[in-house]
C-alpha positions as CSV (number, residue, x, y, z in Angstrom):
1,M,12.5,4.0,42.5
2,S,9.9,6.4,40.9
3,N,8.0,6.4,37.6
4,T,6.6,9.6,36.3
5,I,3.4,9.7,34.2
6,L,1.8,12.7,32.5
7,G,-1.9,12.3,31.5
8,I,-3.7,14.8,29.3
9,D,-7.5,14.5,29.0
10,I,-8.4,16.5,25.9
11,G,-12.1,17.2,26.4
12,S,-14.6,19.4,24.6
13,T,-15.0,21.9,27.5
14,K,-11.8,21.6,29.4
15,I,-8.3,20.2,29.0
16,C,-6.8,18.6,32.2
17,A,-3.1,17.7,32.6
18,V,-2.0,15.7,35.6
19,I,1.6,14.6,36.5
20,A,1.9,11.7,38.9
21,E,4.7,9.6,40.3
22,E,4.7,5.9,41.3
23,R,6.8,5.3,44.4
24,D,7.1,1.8,45.7
25,D,3.8,0.8,44.2
26,D,2.0,3.9,45.6
27,L,0.8,6.7,43.4
28,F,1.2,10.4,44.1
29,V,-0.2,13.4,42.1
30,I,2.5,16.0,42.0
31,G,1.1,18.5,39.6
32,A,-2.2,19.4,37.8
33,G,-3.3,22.0,35.4
34,I,-6.7,22.9,33.8
35,S,-7.5,25.1,30.8
36,K,-10.6,25.9,28.9
37,S,-10.8,23.9,25.6
38,Q,-10.3,25.9,22.4
39,G,-10.4,24.8,18.8
40,L,-12.5,21.7,19.7
41,K,-16.1,20.9,19.0
42,K,-17.6,17.7,20.3
43,G,-14.1,16.2,20.7
44,V,-13.0,17.0,17.2
45,V,-10.1,19.4,16.5
46,T,-11.3,22.4,14.5
47,N,-8.4,24.7,15.0
48,I,-4.9,23.1,15.6
49,D,-3.2,26.3,16.9
50,L,-5.9,27.1,19.4
51,T,-6.0,23.5,20.7
52,S,-2.2,23.5,21.0
53,K,-2.3,26.7,23.1
54,A,-5.0,25.3,25.4
55,I,-3.0,22.0,25.9
56,K,0.2,23.9,26.5
57,N,-1.5,26.1,29.1
58,A,-2.8,23.1,31.1
59,V,0.6,21.3,30.8
60,N,2.6,24.3,31.8
61,D,0.5,24.8,34.9
62,A,1.0,21.1,35.9
63,K,4.7,21.4,35.3
64,R,5.0,24.5,37.4
65,V,3.3,22.9,40.3
66,A,5.2,19.6,40.0
67,G,8.6,21.4,39.5
68,T,9.4,19.1,36.6
69,N,9.8,19.4,32.8
70,F,8.3,16.0,32.0
71,S,6.7,16.2,28.5
72,K,5.8,12.6,27.4
73,A,2.1,12.0,27.8
74,M,-0.8,9.6,27.7
75,I,-3.5,11.5,25.9
76,S,-7.2,10.8,25.6
77,I,-9.2,10.6,22.4
78,S,-12.9,11.2,22.2
79,G,-15.2,8.4,21.0
80,V,-16.3,10.8,18.3
81,Y,-13.2,9.9,16.4
82,T,-13.6,6.2,16.8
83,K,-15.3,3.0,15.6
84,G,-15.4,-0.3,17.5
85,I,-15.1,-3.6,15.7
86,N,-15.2,-7.2,17.2
87,S,-13.1,-9.9,15.6
88,S,-11.5,-13.2,16.3
89,G,-8.6,-15.3,15.3
90,I,-7.3,-18.9,15.6
91,V,-3.7,-20.2,15.4
92,N,-2.1,-23.6,15.8
93,I,0.4,-24.1,18.7
94,P,3.5,-25.9,17.2
95,N,5.0,-26.9,20.6
96,N,1.7,-27.2,22.5
97,E,2.9,-24.6,25.0
98,I,1.4,-21.1,24.9
99,T,4.0,-18.3,25.3
100,I,3.7,-14.6,24.8
101,K,4.6,-15.2,21.2
102,E,1.5,-17.3,20.6
103,I,-0.8,-14.8,22.3
104,H,0.7,-12.0,20.2
105,R,0.4,-14.1,17.1
106,V,-3.3,-15.0,17.6
107,M,-4.1,-11.3,18.4
108,N,-2.5,-10.3,15.1
109,T,-4.6,-12.9,13.4
110,A,-7.7,-11.3,14.8
111,I,-6.5,-8.0,13.4
112,Y,-6.0,-9.5,10.0
113,N,-9.4,-11.1,10.0
114,A,-11.1,-7.8,10.9
115,N,-12.8,-5.6,8.4
116,I,-10.9,-2.4,9.1
117,L,-11.5,0.5,6.7
118,S,-8.3,2.0,5.1
119,E,-9.1,5.5,6.4
120,Y,-8.9,4.2,10.0
121,D,-5.9,3.4,12.3
122,I,-5.9,1.0,15.2
123,I,-5.9,2.5,18.8
124,H,-6.6,-0.6,20.9
125,V,-6.8,-4.3,20.4
126,L,-8.5,-5.7,23.5
127,P,-9.0,-9.5,24.0
128,Y,-12.1,-10.1,26.1
129,N,-12.0,-13.9,25.7
130,F,-9.5,-16.7,25.0
131,K,-10.5,-20.3,23.9
132,L,-8.0,-23.2,24.1
133,D,-9.0,-26.2,22.0
134,E,-12.6,-26.8,23.3
135,Q,-12.2,-24.9,26.6
136,N,-13.9,-21.5,26.5
137,F,-13.5,-18.4,28.8
138,I,-9.8,-18.8,29.6
139,D,-8.7,-16.0,31.8
140,D,-5.0,-16.2,30.9
141,P,-3.7,-18.8,28.5
142,L,-0.1,-18.0,29.2
143,G,1.8,-21.2,30.2
144,M,-1.1,-23.5,29.3
145,T,-0.8,-26.4,26.9
146,G,-3.0,-27.1,23.9
147,N,-3.2,-27.5,20.1
148,R,-5.2,-24.4,19.0
149,L,-5.6,-21.0,20.6
150,E,-8.5,-18.8,19.7
151,V,-9.1,-15.2,20.7
152,F,-12.0,-12.8,20.6
153,V,-11.1,-9.1,20.5
154,H,-12.6,-5.6,20.5
155,I,-10.7,-3.4,18.2
156,V,-11.0,0.4,18.6
157,T,-10.1,2.3,15.4
158,A,-9.9,6.1,14.8
159,Q,-10.2,8.1,11.6
160,K,-6.7,8.9,10.3
161,T,-7.4,12.5,9.4
162,N,-8.9,13.4,12.8
163,L,-6.2,11.4,14.6
164,N,-3.4,13.2,12.7
165,N,-5.0,16.6,13.6
166,L,-5.0,15.6,17.3
167,K,-1.4,14.5,17.1
168,K,-0.4,17.8,15.4
169,A,-2.2,19.8,18.1
170,V,-0.4,17.9,20.9
171,S,2.9,18.1,19.1
172,G,2.4,21.9,18.7
173,A,2.2,22.1,22.4
174,G,5.7,20.6,22.8
175,I,4.4,17.3,24.0
176,D,5.6,13.8,22.9
177,I,2.8,11.3,22.7
178,E,3.5,8.1,24.7
179,N,0.1,6.5,24.0
180,I,-3.4,7.4,22.9
181,V,-6.3,6.0,24.9
182,L,-10.0,6.0,24.2
183,N,-11.7,8.4,26.7
184,G,-14.3,5.9,27.8
185,Y,-11.7,3.2,28.3
186,A,-9.6,5.5,30.5
187,S,-12.7,6.4,32.5
188,S,-13.6,2.7,33.0
189,I,-10.1,2.0,34.4
190,S,-10.6,4.6,37.1
191,V,-14.1,3.7,38.2
192,V,-14.8,0.0,37.6
193,K,-13.9,-2.8,40.0
194,E,-12.6,-6.2,38.9
195,D,-15.7,-8.1,40.0
196,E,-17.9,-5.7,38.0
197,K,-16.0,-6.4,34.9
198,E,-16.4,-10.2,35.4
199,L,-20.2,-9.8,35.7
200,G,-20.5,-7.3,32.8
201,V,-20.8,-3.6,33.3
202,A,-21.5,-0.5,31.1
203,V,-19.6,2.7,31.9
204,I,-21.0,6.0,30.6
205,D,-18.8,9.1,30.9
206,M,-21.2,12.0,30.6
207,G,-18.9,14.9,29.6
208,G,-19.3,18.4,28.4
209,A,-20.2,17.7,24.7
210,T,-20.2,13.9,24.4
211,C,-21.2,10.8,26.3
212,N,-18.7,7.9,25.9
213,L,-20.0,4.4,26.4
214,V,-18.0,1.2,26.9
215,I,-19.1,-2.2,28.0
216,H,-16.8,-4.6,29.9
217,S,-17.3,-8.3,29.6
218,L,-14.9,-10.8,31.2
219,N,-11.3,-9.6,30.7
220,S,-11.8,-6.4,28.7
221,I,-14.0,-4.1,26.7
222,K,-16.4,-5.8,24.3
223,Y,-18.3,-2.8,23.0
224,S,-17.7,0.9,22.6
225,D,-19.8,3.8,21.3
226,F,-20.5,7.5,21.8
227,L,-23.3,10.1,21.8
228,G,-22.6,13.6,20.6
229,V,-24.5,15.2,23.5
230,G,-23.3,16.4,26.8
231,S,-23.9,18.8,29.7
232,Y,-23.1,21.8,27.4
233,N,-26.3,21.0,25.5
234,I,-28.2,21.7,28.7
235,T,-26.6,25.2,28.8
236,N,-27.6,25.8,25.1
237,D,-31.2,24.6,25.8
238,L,-31.5,27.0,28.8
239,S,-30.1,29.9,26.8
240,Y,-32.4,29.3,23.9
241,A,-35.5,28.6,26.0
242,F,-35.2,31.8,28.2
243,H,-33.3,34.1,25.7
244,T,-30.5,34.6,28.2
245,P,-26.7,34.7,27.6
246,L,-24.8,31.4,27.6
247,S,-22.7,32.5,30.6
248,V,-25.9,33.0,32.6
249,A,-27.4,29.7,31.4
250,E,-24.2,27.9,32.5
251,K,-24.4,29.5,35.9
252,I,-28.0,28.5,36.3
253,K,-27.2,24.9,35.4
254,V,-24.3,24.7,37.9
255,E,-26.1,26.4,40.8
256,Y,-29.7,25.3,40.3
257,G,-29.4,22.2,38.1
258,S,-31.7,19.6,39.5
259,L,-33.9,16.8,38.2
260,I,-36.0,16.4,41.4
261,E,-38.9,18.7,42.3
262,E,-38.7,19.6,46.0
263,E,-41.0,21.5,48.3
264,G,-41.1,25.2,47.6
265,D,-39.7,24.9,44.0
266,S,-43.0,26.0,42.5
267,E,-42.7,29.3,44.3
268,K,-39.1,30.1,43.3
269,I,-38.6,32.8,40.6
270,L,-35.3,33.8,39.0
271,E,-34.7,37.0,37.2
272,L,-32.6,36.4,34.1
273,P,-31.0,39.0,31.8
274,I,-32.1,39.0,28.2
275,I,-29.8,38.7,25.2
276,G,-29.4,42.0,23.4
277,D,-30.8,44.1,26.2
278,E,-28.5,44.3,29.2
279,N,-30.9,46.5,31.2
280,A,-33.9,44.2,30.8
281,T,-34.7,41.0,32.8
282,K,-37.2,38.2,32.6
283,E,-38.8,36.3,35.4
284,V,-38.5,32.5,35.0
285,S,-39.9,29.9,37.4
286,F,-37.7,27.4,38.9
287,L,-39.9,24.6,37.7
288,D,-39.5,25.8,34.1
289,I,-35.8,25.6,34.5
290,Q,-36.0,22.1,35.8
291,N,-38.3,21.0,33.0
292,V,-35.8,22.2,30.4
293,I,-32.9,20.4,32.1
294,R,-34.9,17.2,32.6
295,A,-36.0,17.1,29.0
296,R,-32.5,17.1,27.7
297,V,-31.1,14.6,30.3
298,E,-34.1,12.3,29.8
299,E,-33.6,12.3,26.0
300,T,-29.9,11.6,26.4
301,L,-30.4,8.7,28.7
302,I,-33.1,7.1,26.5
303,I,-30.7,7.2,23.5
304,L,-27.9,5.6,25.6
305,A,-30.3,2.9,26.8
306,K,-31.1,2.0,23.2
307,K,-27.4,1.8,22.4
308,I,-26.9,-0.6,25.4
309,E,-29.9,-2.7,24.3
310,Q,-28.6,-2.9,20.7
311,S,-25.2,-4.1,22.0
312,G,-26.9,-7.3,23.2
313,E,-24.5,-7.5,26.2
314,Q,-25.5,-8.8,29.6
315,L,-24.9,-6.3,32.4
316,G,-24.8,-8.3,35.6
317,A,-23.1,-5.5,37.5
318,G,-25.3,-2.8,35.9
319,I,-24.4,0.7,34.7
320,V,-21.8,3.0,36.1
321,L,-22.3,6.7,35.4
322,T,-19.4,9.2,35.7
323,G,-18.4,12.5,34.2
324,G,-19.5,16.1,34.9
325,M,-23.2,15.7,34.0
326,T,-23.6,13.2,36.9
327,K,-23.4,16.1,39.4
328,L,-27.0,17.0,38.5
329,K,-29.1,16.2,41.5
330,G,-31.5,13.3,40.8
331,I,-29.7,11.9,37.8
332,K,-29.4,8.4,39.4
333,E,-33.1,8.3,40.0
334,L,-34.0,9.4,36.5
335,A,-31.5,6.9,35.0
336,G,-33.1,4.2,37.1
337,S,-36.6,4.9,35.7
338,I,-35.2,4.8,32.1
339,F,-32.9,1.8,32.3
340,G,-35.4,-0.3,34.2
341,D,-34.3,-3.0,36.6
342,I,-30.6,-2.6,35.8
343,P,-28.5,-1.4,38.8
344,I,-27.3,2.2,38.5
345,K,-24.2,3.6,40.3
346,L,-22.6,7.0,40.3
347,A,-18.9,6.8,40.4
348,R,-15.9,9.0,41.1
349,P,-12.4,8.1,40.1
350,K,-10.2,5.9,42.3
351,E,-8.5,8.0,45.0
352,I,-4.8,8.7,44.6
353,N,-2.4,10.4,46.9
354,G,-2.0,14.2,46.6
355,V,-3.5,17.5,47.6
356,F,-5.6,18.0,44.5
357,N,-9.1,17.4,45.9
358,S,-10.7,18.5,42.6
359,L,-9.4,15.3,41.0
360,K,-11.8,13.3,43.1
361,E,-14.8,14.7,41.1
362,P,-16.4,12.5,38.5
363,S,-15.4,15.0,35.7
364,Y,-11.8,13.8,36.2
365,S,-12.4,10.1,35.8
366,S,-10.8,10.1,32.4
367,V,-7.5,11.8,33.3
368,V,-7.1,9.6,36.4
369,G,-7.7,6.6,34.2
370,L,-4.9,7.9,31.8
371,I,-2.4,7.9,34.8
372,L,-3.5,4.4,35.8
373,Y,-3.2,3.2,32.2
374,G,0.3,4.5,32.0
375,L,1.2,2.4,35.0
376,G,-0.2,-0.8,33.3
377,R,-3.3,-1.0,35.4
378,S,-5.6,-1.9,32.6
379,T,-6.4,-5.2,30.8
380,P,-4.2,-8.3,31.0
381,Y,-3.3,-8.1,27.3
382,E,-3.5,-5.3,24.7
383,I,-2.0,-4.1,21.5
384,D,-1.9,-0.3,22.0
385,S,-1.8,2.7,19.6
386,N,1.9,2.1,19.1
387,K,1.2,-1.4,17.9
388,T,3.0,-2.8,20.9
389,L,1.8,-5.8,22.9
390,N,1.3,-4.8,26.5
391,F,0.7,-7.5,29.1
392,K,0.6,-7.9,32.8
393,T,1.2,-11.3,34.4
394,N,2.8,-12.8,37.5
395,K,3.9,-15.8,35.5
396,I,6.4,-14.1,33.2
397,N,9.4,-15.3,35.2
398,D,8.2,-18.9,35.2
399,I,7.5,-19.2,31.5
400,N,10.0,-20.5,29.0
401,L,10.7,-17.6,26.6
402,D,13.0,-19.7,24.4
403,S,15.8,-17.4,23.1
404,Y,14.1,-14.2,24.4
405,Q,16.1,-12.2,26.8
406,K,13.9,-10.5,29.4
407,E,15.6,-7.1,29.0
408,N,14.9,-7.1,25.2
409,F,11.6,-8.9,25.3
410,R,9.2,-6.1,24.8
411,E,11.1,-4.6,21.9
412,E,11.3,-7.9,20.2
413,I,7.6,-8.5,20.7
414,K,7.0,-5.0,19.2
415,N,9.0,-6.0,16.1
416,E,6.8,-9.1,15.5
417,E,3.8,-7.0,14.6
418,N,4.4,-7.4,10.8
419,I,3.3,-11.0,10.8
420,P,2.3,-11.9,7.2
421,P,-1.2,-13.0,6.3
422,A,0.0,-16.6,6.1
423,M,-0.2,-16.6,9.9
424,S,-3.9,-16.1,9.9
425,A,-6.6,-18.7,10.3
426,K,-7.2,-18.4,6.6
427,H,-3.6,-19.6,5.9
428,D,-2.5,-21.4,9.0
429,L,0.8,-23.2,9.6
430,A,-0.6,-26.6,8.8
431,A,-1.6,-25.5,5.3
432,I,1.9,-24.3,4.7
433,T,3.6,-27.5,5.7
434,D,1.1,-29.7,3.7
435,N,1.9,-27.8,0.5
436,D,5.7,-27.4,1.1
437,T,6.8,-30.0,-1.5
438,Q,4.5,-28.5,-4.2
439,R,5.7,-25.0,-3.9
440,G,9.4,-25.6,-4.2
441,S,12.4,-23.9,-2.6
442,R,10.8,-20.5,-2.3
443,V,8.1,-21.8,0.1
444,S,10.7,-23.9,1.9
445,K,12.7,-20.8,2.6
446,F,9.6,-19.0,3.8
447,W,8.7,-21.9,6.1
448,Q,12.2,-21.8,7.6
449,W,11.8,-18.1,8.3
450,I,8.4,-18.8,10.0
451,T,9.7,-21.6,12.2
452,H,12.7,-19.4,13.1
453,L,10.3,-16.8,14.4
454,F,7.8,-19.0,16.0
């Protein structure tokens, strides 16, 4: 039995589409396509038609190679669109046994308690800690017994206008959106190990126009942020500093980009064409090029270090760097000097079967993460962009699901999303029952409806 997944990483400099199949718990890439980004600036859609064409070109190439017409995709969203919020919720457990319903209910309570602005939509609700009665740091409360369940979640929201423009661009390319995934979250899925998550780890995807930051703590993401600077800013700096065309500056960065001075570098000279005069050239020392690159990368890492410090999170497993900018020689050493004693690791995406060797490069961490996300290899519990509760557990067959039928279970859980405010910690079940006699038949009927659901 096979399961087909299409992932589309919509980046500021490139759009990458990958089609993969899961066969007997093994993953195979069967098609991939890449196109230059158009109609996007720092992850924000500025021209829907151009973005649609770029997405369509990448997807069509992937379909052509795969020999399939699959068009339902996991798509990435840049951190530029988003805002992260931490929240918590508490619910009483009527039957003292925690089922999926209780987990879903307490997560919805955390959503209700969060201060989410009206112009934002929820992309992810990620529980990083559960607390049962007085016991903290519960890995998985499913099947446990207790009186009160508390959850601490990280909620990723996105601006509705920008989100709708992204959806229109994808739809214009003839693609149905299966789910929307934060870029940094997707990258972390493909580069972080389970033990690193337990200890606390920051993942920075250093892309073309942005750096996306997420911090894992315990079960899931606890902090997310972004910086609107990427490797393309280095290209701009080189072009501006030496008055050379952007295409030449990009070539210099790719071929000579280094943050480490080596023997003989002081003697190297490059002749660069000058903007506006095709026949004229300018001699530039190799050290001057290194200084320009180093200044930009150093500034970027310093800002990211401040963001990590402001998060207040403990990083027992250190910092993982991935993305295209990490290909610069010496970036690990420079990061080490800036982040201090925190361990630094450069990471490539997890290897998957297939002949596409380019997908092993760090610049493809996000698209590989989208594929893995689509196969459920993410966090134990999550409410996704479709407002559906996703979960992975080995205990589902052993837990009493009351009247739930397994084949209809996920759909019924999805329909429970509209839990009224009365289910929050501010208006818990005990308060309803205590005031039942005072509120008359209307409240009594409401209580009967609640108990029927829960």
